[in-house]
Structures are given as C-alpha cells and as structure tokens.
N, C-alpha and C positions, 0 to 999 in steps of 0.2 A: 650588582646591577646587571641585568641582562641586556645584551646588545648583539647586533650582528656584525662580526668583525670582517667577514669576507664577502658580505652582500650589502650593496648600497640601497638607499631608499629608491633611487632611480631603477635599479634592478627589480625591486619589488613592484614598482609602478608598471614596468614593462610586462612582468608576468601577470599582474592584475588585468591588464588590457587583453590578455590572451585566454584567461581562464573562463570557464563556464560553471555555473552552479552556485548556490547560496553558501555552502560551507567553505569552499576554497576562497570565495570572495571575502567572506567574513574574516577568515584567518589572515589573509593578506592585509585587509583594511585595519584590523586590530594591530598587526605588526607595524604598519606604516604610521598609524596614530601614535603608538607608543614611542616610536623612534623620533617622530617629528615634534612631539609636545615636550618641551623642557619641563622637568619637574613632575611629569605624570608618573604615577606608580602603576605597577602591574595590576594591582587591584582595581584602580579607577578605570583603566582602559578595558580590562576584561569584563568588568561589571556592565559597561555600556553595551556589550554584545551578549550579555546574559551568561557569562562564564566565570570561572575562577581564575585567580592569579596563576595557579599551577597550570591551568590549561594554556594560558598565554605564554608562560615560560617554556612549556613543552613545544609550542609552535614556533617560538623564536629559535629554539635549538634545532628543530626540524628544518626550518627555513634556511638555516646556515648551510645546509646541504646544497642549496641552489648554486653555490660556487662550483660544485663538482658534478652535479647530476642534472638531468633534464627536469624542467619544472613539473612535467606530468607525474613523475615518480615522487615528487616532494609534496605537492599541494593536494593531490587527490588521494583518497583512501583506497586501499586495495579492496577488490571485490570480496565480499564475504557471502558465501553461498548459503549459509544457514544450514539448518537441519535437512537431511535428504528426505524426499517425499516417500511416504509409505506406499504410494501407488507407483507402479512402474509407468513409463511413458505410454506403453501399450494399454495398460489398464485405465490410465487417465483418458486416453483417446476413446476407449470403449465407453467409459462413463459419460463423456461429453456427447457421444453419439446417442446413448440411451436417453439422456436428458432432452434431446431434441425430438424424442418420440413421446407419445402420451403414455403415462404409467399403465393404462389399460392395455396398450399394445404389447407390453412386455409381461402381462399377467398380474399386474398389481391392481388392487381394488381401490382406485382413486382416479378422479377425473383430471387432476393436474398435480404437478410436482410441488411438494412443500419441503422445507428444510428437514423436518423429522423423517419424511418419506425417503428423501435422498440419502440421509444418514443411514437409515435402515437398509436401503439397497446396497450401500457400500459395505456394510458389515456382512450382509448375507452373501453378496456376490464375491467380494474380495477379502473378507476378513479384516477390513481396515476400519478403525473407528476414529473419526475426527470430531472435534467440538463443533457446535452449531455455527459459530462464527466462521470457522474455516470452510464449512459446507457452503455457507452463503457466498464466501469469496470464490470458491470453485464454481458455483452456479453462475455467478456474475461473469467470471472469466469465460465460461462456456457460452455466453451470449444471452443468458436468461435475465429477465428483469422482474421486479415485483409486480404483482397484480393482486389487488385486494377485492374481495367480493363486494359488489355495490348493488343496492336494490334499484333495478331499472324496470320495475313493473308498472310504472305510472301510465304507460301507454296502453296497457291491456284493460280488459273490462273488469268490473268489480269482483265477479266470481273468481277470475283468474288471480286477481290481486290477493284475495283472501286465501286461496289455495297456496299461493306462493308464500304468504306470511306464515301459514300453518306449517308448511314444510321447510321453511328456512331455518337453518341452524348455523350459527356463527362458526365458520370454519377457520382453520389457521390460514395464514397467508400462503398463497400459492405462487408459483413461478411460471412464467410463460416466455416463449422465445421473443427476444427483443427484435421488434420490427423497425425501430428507428435506426437511422444511420448516423 
C-alpha cells in the first residue's frame, strides 16, 4: 500500500494552497484524496482524475520528496524545450517582418499571404520546410489572422456584379495583419 511516510496531509494542503496550474493541483488533490479516504484504492482515486494507478503511485513517491525539497521542484514538471527550431532567431524575425508586408512588395505574385505561399517562401528563402499546421502557428504568432474572401458586391451596380461573378475564383484562405487588440 502506497503512503507518504514523511509528508502529512496538512503539508500537502499547505502546498496545494500555494501551487498554480491544473496539473500540480490535480496531483496534490489525488494524493490528498487517496490518503484521506479509508479503503480507497489507487485505481479508484486515479480514475477520478483520468489517470492510472501507476500514475498515482509515481506521484505519491515523488511527493515524498516534499520532506527534503522545495515544493516547486517536486510538484512542477521541468521545462521541456522540445525540438529546436529549424529557423534561427534572426531568420524568424525576418520571416515575421516579411509577413507584415504584402507578398507583392517582396516580388511574389499574390495579393495576400496564404499558408502554402508562406510555406513556399520559407523553402525558397531559408531552405526550411514546415508542415502547414506549423506555418499557421507561425503566422498567428506573427500577428496575422484568418481572412476569407467574401462576396461584397451587393452595393455595386448590376454590370459590376456580373463582372465580379465572372472573375471570381475561389481562392485559398489568406492571412492579414491582425488589427484587433
């Protein structure tokens, strides 16, 4: 049976009052629930939080370190930086700067940025190829937002409407600088 030999429920409650974030709170609540409920199994308590008994067992072992270590080192996960970016910081800044210009200003034959166009630009300019989902993320981080072509010709005369309909081709979604704060 798992238990905390060197850490009391009161210690856990004190740490719970000081932590921020969903995961650390869940971990502490699960441990407190398990220790307070007579006859509760690891499986029952862990299931309430959407985890396995092994998860709760590992957290009880980890929380035992609260007796010797600051709670910040015990309840929070270490930062994981993930895969390094293929673009250098300088290249990223250059890309963001370019996105805030019209594609026509930099010699591309398009009125607005689209995900495929931005992807093509990154390959041509920096030799870096990202998936479209990551390109969307980069464009959003750069302050651009979605803008879909909408027919707004209803205010013009009939001849202009017909010309617009004839010349309209459904284009891919384009991006525009986000003007909302």
